[in-house]
C-alpha positions as a Markdown table, in Angstrom:
| # | Residue | x | y | z |
|---|---|---|---|---|
| 1 | Met | 0.0 | 0.4 | 0.2 |
| 2 | Asn | 1.9 | 2.7 | -1.2 |
| 3 | Tyr | -0.5 | 5.8 | 0.7 |
| 4 | Arg | -2.1 | 6.5 | 3.7 |
| 5 | Val | -5.3 | 7.3 | 5.8 |
| 6 | Tyr | -5.8 | 10.8 | 7.4 |
| 7 | Thr | -8.5 | 11.7 | 9.5 |
| 8 | Leu | -9.7 | 15.2 | 10.3 |
| 9 | Gln | -11.9 | 15.3 | 13.7 |
| 10 | Asn | -13.0 | 18.5 | 16.2 |
| 11 | Asp | -14.7 | 18.3 | 19.6 |
| 12 | His | -19.1 | 17.8 | 17.7 |
| 13 | Gly | -16.9 | 14.6 | 16.6 |
| 14 | Val | -17.4 | 15.6 | 12.8 |
| 15 | Arg | -14.4 | 13.3 | 10.8 |
| 16 | Val | -13.4 | 13.7 | 7.8 |
| 17 | Glu | -11.4 | 11.0 | 5.8 |
| 18 | Phe | -8.9 | 10.7 | 3.2 |
| 19 | Ile | -6.3 | 9.0 | 1.8 |
| 20 | Ser | -3.2 | 10.3 | 0.6 |
| 21 | Lys | -3.9 | 8.4 | -3.2 |
| 22 | Gly | -5.4 | 11.5 | -4.8 |
| 23 | Gly | -5.8 | 13.3 | -1.8 |
| 24 | Arg | -9.6 | 11.3 | -1.9 |
| 25 | Ile | -12.1 | 12.4 | 0.4 |
| 26 | Thr | -13.6 | 8.7 | 1.6 |
| 27 | Gly | -15.8 | 9.7 | 4.5 |
| 28 | Ile | -17.5 | 12.8 | 6.2 |
| 29 | Lys | -19.6 | 11.6 | 9.5 |
| 30 | Ile | -21.2 | 13.6 | 11.5 |
| 31 | Pro | -23.1 | 12.1 | 14.9 |
| 32 | Tyr | -26.5 | 10.0 | 14.5 |
| 33 | Arg | -28.9 | 9.4 | 17.3 |
| 34 | Asn | -25.4 | 7.9 | 19.6 |
| 35 | Gln | -23.7 | 6.3 | 16.3 |
| 36 | Phe | -22.4 | 8.2 | 13.0 |
| 37 | Ile | -23.7 | 8.5 | 9.7 |
| 38 | Asp | -21.4 | 9.1 | 6.4 |
| 39 | Ile | -22.5 | 11.8 | 4.2 |
| 40 | Val | -20.1 | 10.9 | 1.6 |
| 41 | Thr | -21.0 | 8.2 | -1.0 |
| 42 | Gly | -17.9 | 6.1 | -1.8 |
| 43 | Tyr | -16.4 | 2.3 | -0.4 |
| 44 | Asp | -15.9 | 0.6 | 2.7 |
| 45 | Thr | -11.8 | 0.4 | 2.5 |
| 46 | Pro | -9.9 | 2.6 | 1.5 |
| 47 | Glu | -8.1 | -0.2 | -0.9 |
| 48 | Glu | -11.8 | -0.3 | -2.7 |
| 49 | Ser | -11.5 | 3.6 | -2.9 |
| 50 | Val | -8.1 | 3.5 | -4.7 |
| 51 | Ala | -9.6 | 0.6 | -7.0 |
| 52 | Gly | -13.4 | 2.4 | -7.8 |
| 53 | Asp | -14.6 | 5.2 | -9.3 |
| 54 | Ala | -11.6 | 7.1 | -10.5 |
| 55 | Tyr | -12.6 | 10.5 | -8.9 |
| 56 | Met | -14.8 | 9.7 | -6.4 |
| 57 | Gly | -13.7 | 11.9 | -3.4 |
| 58 | Ala | -10.7 | 13.0 | -5.5 |
| 59 | Ile | -9.0 | 16.8 | -6.2 |
| 60 | Cys | -9.1 | 16.7 | -9.9 |
| 61 | Gly | -6.4 | 18.9 | -11.8 |
| 62 | Arg | -4.6 | 20.0 | -13.7 |
| 63 | Tyr | -7.6 | 20.8 | -15.3 |
| 64 | Ala | -11.0 | 19.9 | -13.4 |
| 65 | Asn | -13.6 | 19.2 | -15.9 |
| 66 | Arg | -13.8 | 19.4 | -20.2 |
| 67 | Ile | -11.5 | 20.6 | -22.3 |
| 68 | Asn | -13.2 | 20.1 | -25.7 |
| 69 | Lys | -10.9 | 18.1 | -27.8 |
| 70 | Gly | -8.2 | 18.4 | -25.7 |
| 71 | Cys | -7.3 | 21.4 | -27.3 |
| 72 | Leu | -6.4 | 25.1 | -26.2 |
| 73 | Val | -3.6 | 28.0 | -27.5 |
| 74 | Leu | -1.3 | 29.8 | -24.7 |
| 75 | Asp | 1.0 | 32.0 | -25.6 |
| 76 | Gly | -0.3 | 32.0 | -29.3 |
| 77 | Lys | 1.7 | 28.0 | -29.2 |
| 78 | His | -1.1 | 25.0 | -29.8 |
| 79 | Val | -1.2 | 23.2 | -27.1 |
| 80 | Gln | -2.7 | 19.5 | -27.1 |
| 81 | Leu | -3.8 | 17.2 | -24.2 |
| 82 | Asn | -4.1 | 13.6 | -23.8 |
| 83 | Gln | -7.9 | 12.6 | -24.4 |
| 84 | Asn | -9.4 | 10.6 | -21.8 |
| 85 | Asn | -13.1 | 11.4 | -22.4 |
| 86 | Gly | -13.8 | 10.2 | -25.6 |
| 87 | Phe | -12.3 | 13.5 | -27.8 |
| 88 | Asn | -12.6 | 15.4 | -24.9 |
| 89 | His | -10.2 | 15.7 | -21.9 |
| 90 | Leu | -11.4 | 15.7 | -19.0 |
| 91 | His | -10.5 | 15.9 | -15.0 |
| 92 | Gly | -7.0 | 16.3 | -15.9 |
| 93 | Gly | -5.9 | 13.4 | -18.7 |
| 94 | Ile | -5.5 | 9.5 | -17.3 |
| 95 | Asn | -3.2 | 10.5 | -14.4 |
| 96 | Gly | -4.2 | 13.8 | -13.7 |
| 97 | Phe | -4.0 | 14.9 | -10.0 |
| 98 | His | -7.3 | 12.3 | -9.0 |
| 99 | Val | -4.1 | 9.2 | -9.2 |
| 100 | Lys | -1.1 | 10.9 | -7.3 |
| 101 | Asn | 0.3 | 10.0 | -4.5 |
| 102 | Trp | 0.2 | 13.3 | -2.2 |
| 103 | Glu | 3.0 | 14.1 | -0.2 |
| 104 | Val | 0.9 | 14.7 | 3.0 |
| 105 | Arg | 1.6 | 16.6 | 7.1 |
| 106 | Gln | -0.3 | 17.6 | 9.8 |
| 107 | Thr | 0.0 | 21.7 | 10.3 |
| 108 | Ala | -1.9 | 24.8 | 11.7 |
| 109 | Leu | -4.7 | 27.2 | 10.9 |
| 110 | Ala | -5.9 | 30.2 | 12.4 |
| 111 | Gly | -9.6 | 29.5 | 13.2 |
| 112 | Phe | -9.3 | 25.6 | 12.8 |
| 113 | Ser | -9.3 | 22.9 | 14.4 |
| 114 | Cys | -7.0 | 20.7 | 12.8 |
| 115 | Ala | -6.3 | 20.3 | 9.5 |
| 116 | Phe | -3.5 | 18.4 | 6.5 |
| 117 | Leu | -1.2 | 20.5 | 3.9 |
| 118 | Leu | -1.4 | 18.1 | 0.8 |
| 119 | Lys | 1.8 | 18.9 | -1.3 |
| 120 | Leu | 2.4 | 17.7 | -5.5 |
| 121 | Thr | 4.2 | 18.7 | -8.4 |
| 122 | Ser | 2.9 | 18.2 | -11.5 |
| 123 | Pro | 6.3 | 18.2 | -14.3 |
| 124 | Asp | 6.4 | 19.6 | -17.3 |
| 125 | Gly | 4.6 | 17.5 | -19.7 |
| 126 | Asp | 2.4 | 16.1 | -17.2 |
| 127 | Glu | -0.7 | 15.4 | -19.3 |
| 128 | Lys | 1.0 | 16.9 | -21.7 |
| 129 | Tyr | -0.1 | 20.5 | -19.5 |
| 130 | Pro | 2.8 | 23.0 | -20.0 |
| 131 | Gly | 5.1 | 24.0 | -17.0 |
| 132 | Asn | 6.3 | 22.7 | -13.9 |
| 133 | Leu | 3.2 | 23.0 | -11.4 |
| 134 | Thr | 4.0 | 23.3 | -7.2 |
| 135 | Val | 0.3 | 22.5 | -6.2 |
| 136 | Gln | -0.7 | 23.0 | -2.2 |
| 137 | Val | -4.1 | 21.9 | -1.4 |
| 138 | Val | -5.3 | 22.8 | 2.7 |
| 139 | Tyr | -7.8 | 20.2 | 4.2 |
| 140 | Ala | -9.3 | 21.9 | 7.6 |
| 141 | Leu | -11.9 | 21.7 | 9.8 |
| 142 | Asn | -13.1 | 23.4 | 12.4 |
| 143 | Glu | -15.7 | 24.5 | 15.3 |
| 144 | Lys | -18.7 | 25.3 | 13.2 |
| 145 | Asn | -18.7 | 22.1 | 11.5 |
| 146 | Glu | -17.5 | 23.8 | 8.6 |
| 147 | Phe | -14.7 | 21.6 | 6.6 |
| 148 | Leu | -12.0 | 24.2 | 3.9 |
| 149 | Ile | -10.5 | 23.1 | 1.7 |
| 150 | Asp | -7.6 | 25.3 | 0.0 |
| 151 | Phe | -6.0 | 25.4 | -3.2 |
| 152 | Lys | -2.8 | 26.9 | -4.2 |
| 153 | Ala | -0.8 | 27.0 | -7.2 |
| 154 | Val | 2.9 | 28.4 | -8.5 |
| 155 | Thr | 3.9 | 27.9 | -12.6 |
| 156 | Asp | 7.6 | 28.0 | -13.7 |
| 157 | Thr | 6.0 | 28.7 | -17.5 |
| 158 | Thr | 2.2 | 29.5 | -18.9 |
| 159 | Thr | -0.1 | 27.1 | -17.9 |
| 160 | Ile | -3.9 | 26.5 | -17.7 |
| 161 | Val | -5.0 | 25.2 | -14.6 |
| 162 | Asn | -8.3 | 24.8 | -12.6 |
| 163 | Leu | -8.8 | 22.3 | -9.4 |
| 164 | Thr | -11.5 | 21.0 | -7.6 |
| 165 | Ser | -12.9 | 18.4 | -5.2 |
| 166 | His | -15.3 | 16.0 | -6.1 |
| 167 | Pro | -17.4 | 14.2 | -2.7 |
| 168 | Tyr | -20.7 | 13.0 | -4.1 |
| 169 | Phe | -22.7 | 13.9 | -0.8 |
| 170 | Asn | -26.4 | 11.8 | -0.1 |
| 171 | Leu | -27.4 | 13.5 | 3.1 |
| 172 | Lys | -29.1 | 9.7 | 3.7 |
| 173 | Gly | -26.3 | 7.6 | 3.9 |
| 174 | Ala | -25.1 | 4.6 | 2.0 |
| 175 | Gly | -28.1 | 2.5 | 0.5 |
| 176 | His | -30.5 | 5.6 | -0.4 |
| 177 | His | -30.6 | 7.7 | -3.5 |
| 178 | Val | -30.5 | 11.6 | -3.6 |
| 179 | Leu | -33.9 | 12.0 | -5.7 |
| 180 | Asp | -35.8 | 13.7 | -2.1 |
| 181 | His | -32.7 | 15.9 | -1.5 |
| 182 | Leu | -33.2 | 20.0 | -1.9 |
| 183 | Leu | -31.4 | 21.6 | -3.9 |
| 184 | Gln | -30.1 | 25.6 | -4.2 |
| 185 | Ile | -28.0 | 27.1 | -6.4 |
| 186 | Asn | -27.3 | 30.4 | -6.2 |
| 187 | Ala | -26.8 | 31.6 | -9.5 |
| 188 | Gly | -28.9 | 33.1 | -12.2 |
| 189 | Tyr | -27.4 | 31.6 | -15.5 |
| 190 | Phe | -25.1 | 28.7 | -16.6 |
| 191 | Thr | -23.5 | 27.4 | -19.0 |
| 192 | Pro | -25.5 | 25.0 | -22.2 |
| 193 | Val | -23.1 | 22.1 | -23.3 |
| 194 | Asp | -23.7 | 20.0 | -26.4 |
| 195 | Glu | -24.2 | 16.6 | -27.7 |
| 196 | Thr | -20.3 | 16.0 | -26.5 |
| 197 | Met | -21.1 | 18.0 | -22.6 |
| 198 | Ile | -18.6 | 20.8 | -23.6 |
| 199 | Pro | -19.9 | 24.3 | -23.9 |
| 200 | Thr | -21.0 | 26.2 | -26.2 |
| 201 | Gly | -19.8 | 29.1 | -24.9 |
| 202 | Glu | -23.0 | 30.8 | -24.4 |
| 203 | Ile | -24.3 | 32.0 | -21.0 |
| 204 | Lys | -27.7 | 31.7 | -20.4 |
| 205 | Pro | -30.1 | 33.0 | -18.1 |
| 206 | Val | -31.8 | 29.9 | -16.2 |
| 207 | Glu | -35.1 | 32.0 | -15.5 |
| 208 | Asn | -38.0 | 29.6 | -17.6 |
| 209 | Ser | -35.8 | 26.7 | -18.0 |
| 210 | Gly | -35.5 | 23.3 | -16.2 |
| 211 | Met | -31.8 | 24.4 | -14.7 |
| 212 | Asp | -34.2 | 26.8 | -12.2 |
| 213 | Phe | -32.5 | 26.2 | -8.5 |
| 214 | Arg | -32.9 | 29.4 | -7.2 |
| 215 | Ser | -34.9 | 28.6 | -4.5 |
| 216 | Pro | -34.7 | 24.6 | -3.3 |
| 217 | Val | -36.5 | 22.5 | -5.6 |
| 218 | Arg | -36.5 | 18.2 | -4.8 |
| 219 | Ile | -33.7 | 16.5 | -7.2 |
| 220 | Gly | -36.0 | 14.3 | -8.5 |
| 221 | Asp | -38.6 | 17.3 | -9.7 |
| 222 | Lys | -35.8 | 18.1 | -12.2 |
| 223 | Val | -33.5 | 14.8 | -13.4 |
| 224 | Phe | -36.6 | 13.9 | -15.1 |
| 225 | Asp | -36.8 | 17.3 | -16.7 |
| 226 | His | -38.0 | 17.1 | -20.5 |
| 227 | Asp | -35.4 | 20.1 | -20.7 |
| 228 | Pro | -33.2 | 19.5 | -23.1 |
| 229 | Gln | -30.3 | 19.9 | -21.3 |
| 230 | Ile | -31.6 | 17.5 | -18.9 |
| 231 | Lys | -32.3 | 15.3 | -21.3 |
| 232 | Leu | -29.1 | 15.4 | -22.9 |
| 233 | Ala | -26.6 | 14.7 | -19.7 |
| 234 | Gly | -29.6 | 12.2 | -18.6 |
| 235 | Gly | -29.5 | 14.6 | -15.4 |
| 236 | Leu | -27.6 | 17.2 | -14.3 |
| 237 | Asp | -24.3 | 17.9 | -15.0 |
| 238 | His | -23.7 | 20.8 | -15.9 |
| 239 | Asn | -21.6 | 24.6 | -14.5 |
| 240 | Trp | -23.7 | 27.9 | -12.9 |
| 241 | Val | -22.7 | 30.6 | -13.2 |
| 242 | Ile | -22.4 | 31.6 | -9.4 |
| 243 | Asn | -23.9 | 35.4 | -7.9 |
| 244 | Arg | -20.8 | 37.0 | -6.5 |
| 245 | Lys | -19.8 | 40.8 | -6.1 |
| 246 | Ser | -16.5 | 39.9 | -4.8 |
| 247 | Lys | -13.7 | 37.2 | -4.8 |
| 248 | Glu | -14.9 | 36.7 | -0.9 |
| 249 | Leu | -16.3 | 33.5 | 0.0 |
| 250 | Val | -20.4 | 33.3 | -1.0 |
| 251 | Met | -22.5 | 30.3 | -1.0 |
| 252 | Ala | -22.9 | 28.3 | -4.2 |
| 253 | Ala | -25.2 | 25.6 | -3.5 |
| 254 | Lys | -26.9 | 23.9 | -0.9 |
| 255 | Leu | -28.3 | 20.4 | -0.1 |
| 256 | Thr | -30.7 | 19.6 | 2.1 |
| 257 | Glu | -32.3 | 16.6 | 3.2 |
| 258 | Pro | -35.7 | 17.2 | 3.9 |
| 259 | Glu | -36.5 | 14.3 | 6.6 |
| 260 | Ser | -33.6 | 14.5 | 9.2 |
| 261 | Gly | -33.2 | 18.6 | 8.4 |
| 262 | Arg | -29.1 | 17.5 | 7.7 |
| 263 | Ser | -27.9 | 19.9 | 5.2 |
| 264 | Val | -24.8 | 20.8 | 3.5 |
| 265 | Glu | -23.6 | 24.6 | 1.8 |
| 266 | Val | -20.7 | 24.7 | -0.5 |
| 267 | Phe | -19.1 | 28.0 | 0.1 |
| 268 | Thr | -16.3 | 29.1 | -2.9 |
| 269 | Thr | -14.8 | 31.8 | -4.2 |
| 270 | Gln | -15.2 | 30.0 | -7.8 |
| 271 | Pro | -16.7 | 31.7 | -10.5 |
| 272 | Gly | -18.8 | 28.3 | -11.3 |
| 273 | Ile | -20.0 | 25.0 | -9.4 |
| 274 | Gln | -20.8 | 22.1 | -12.0 |
| 275 | Val | -23.6 | 19.9 | -9.9 |
| 276 | Tyr | -23.6 | 15.9 | -11.4 |
| 277 | Thr | -26.1 | 13.7 | -10.4 |
| 278 | Ala | -23.7 | 10.5 | -11.0 |
| 279 | Ser | -25.4 | 9.7 | -13.8 |
| 280 | His | -22.5 | 7.4 | -15.2 |
| 281 | Phe | -22.7 | 4.9 | -12.2 |
| 282 | Asn | -25.5 | 1.3 | -12.4 |
| 283 | Gly | -25.2 | -0.7 | -10.0 |
| 284 | Ser | -22.0 | -3.1 | -10.6 |
| 285 | Glu | -20.2 | -1.5 | -8.2 |
| 286 | Lys | -20.5 | -2.3 | -4.2 |
| 287 | Gly | -19.8 | 0.5 | -2.1 |
| 288 | Lys | -20.5 | 1.6 | 1.6 |
| 289 | Gly | -22.6 | -1.1 | 3.4 |
| 290 | Gly | -22.1 | -3.8 | 1.1 |
| 291 | Phe | -24.8 | -1.2 | -1.2 |
| 292 | Pro | -25.0 | -1.1 | -4.7 |
| 293 | Ile | -23.8 | 2.3 | -6.3 |
| 294 | Asn | -26.7 | 3.6 | -8.1 |
| 295 | Gln | -27.6 | 6.7 | -10.4 |
| 296 | Phe | -28.4 | 9.0 | -8.0 |
| 297 | Ser | -26.8 | 7.9 | -5.3 |
| 298 | Gly | -25.0 | 10.8 | -4.6 |
| 299 | Ile | -24.3 | 14.3 | -6.3 |
| 300 | Ala | -21.5 | 16.2 | -6.7 |
| 301 | Leu | -20.9 | 20.0 | -6.0 |
| 302 | Glu | -17.8 | 20.8 | -7.6 |
| 303 | Ala | -16.7 | 24.4 | -7.4 |
| 304 | Gln | -15.0 | 25.0 | -10.1 |
| 305 | Asn | -13.6 | 27.6 | -13.3 |
| 306 | Phe | -15.9 | 27.2 | -16.2 |
| 307 | Pro | -15.4 | 24.1 | -18.0 |
| 308 | Asp | -13.1 | 24.5 | -21.1 |
| 309 | Ala | -13.0 | 28.1 | -20.3 |
| 310 | Pro | -10.0 | 28.6 | -22.1 |
| 311 | Asn | -11.6 | 28.1 | -25.7 |
| 312 | His | -14.0 | 30.9 | -24.6 |
| 313 | Pro | -13.0 | 34.0 | -24.2 |
| 314 | Asn | -16.2 | 35.0 | -22.4 |
| 315 | Phe | -15.7 | 32.8 | -20.0 |
| 316 | Pro | -13.7 | 32.9 | -16.6 |
| 317 | Asn | -9.7 | 32.8 | -16.8 |
| 318 | Ala | -7.8 | 29.9 | -16.8 |
| 319 | Val | -4.5 | 30.9 | -17.4 |
| 320 | Leu | -1.3 | 31.5 | -15.0 |
| 321 | Lys | 1.7 | 32.9 | -15.4 |
| 322 | Lys | 5.2 | 32.4 | -14.0 |
| 323 | Gly | 5.1 | 34.9 | -10.8 |
| 324 | Glu | 1.2 | 34.3 | -10.4 |
| 325 | Ile | -0.4 | 32.4 | -7.6 |
| 326 | Tyr | -3.1 | 30.5 | -8.5 |
| 327 | His | -5.7 | 30.4 | -5.0 |
| 328 | Glu | -8.7 | 29.5 | -4.3 |
| 329 | Arg | -10.9 | 27.8 | -2.1 |
| 330 | Val | -13.7 | 25.7 | -1.3 |
| 331 | Met | -15.8 | 25.7 | 2.2 |
| 332 | Tyr | -18.2 | 22.5 | 2.8 |
| 333 | Arg | -20.2 | 23.7 | 6.1 |
| 334 | Leu | -22.6 | 20.9 | 7.6 |
| 335 | Asn | -25.4 | 21.4 | 9.5 |
| 336 | Phe | -27.2 | 18.5 | 11.7 |
């Protein structure tokens, strides 16, 4: 086993478990009736996590989400990245950050009970990205039951960067679906996609469409909607443009399980949030408790830059140059 297991825990009994391989979040456990309930979809053991779904709970990069045909232009030069999602490049490629064994050490962060620093160096040419990229990610947990992920990166040559975390939430725990969960997204616009799930470049209002989550909506009432975008994705697999007036942390989304009252609020500095209702799962894998991982067994709330942003000048900048610091944060506030 070439990876290690780590745990953050606060005085309220909240536990965030992760492994160095891919920085994969393997469990978020909250107290429930003198026991614990795990609110992220996954597997019973670290070994199963490594062998299972490629992105479950992992850090995705160098560029999270899709890049059209893996192509882009940087400083006037054509860059061809590896293609691992049909003709497209997805989540950093075949050997992206999700499969790397991160260096991990305990650290301290003001206002947080416990924290770990994860470090990685991605060499020039890694998955055909230019530049040597040094990445630092902090996982931290405080007494407000807030789990922070802080991303930083620097490069020695112009490159592109878009980092995210990819846990799937299910506030009922294993063996349940998320169709009865309520989802609210703080966004008045989204980025429509084509049949290959690549953004068309349009930034479209959510009003009068199936993509309107400005108020809490039952997920099951949306994923079977006749909206062309939802039918195209077989559910939700889209980027929403977060309403924001500054670069500070703002709420991007809130997921609520109405029966228990549990919720998770997602705050971020990122411009977008990709919401994915796990349509590729088909029950062929056994997850936690031996339950099959089915479609809608979880929902990913991935705060990030827009998909294919390097190829759309009207999308937020994804280019990182020498001397600049990439710095983004996402925070999950757990309410129970």
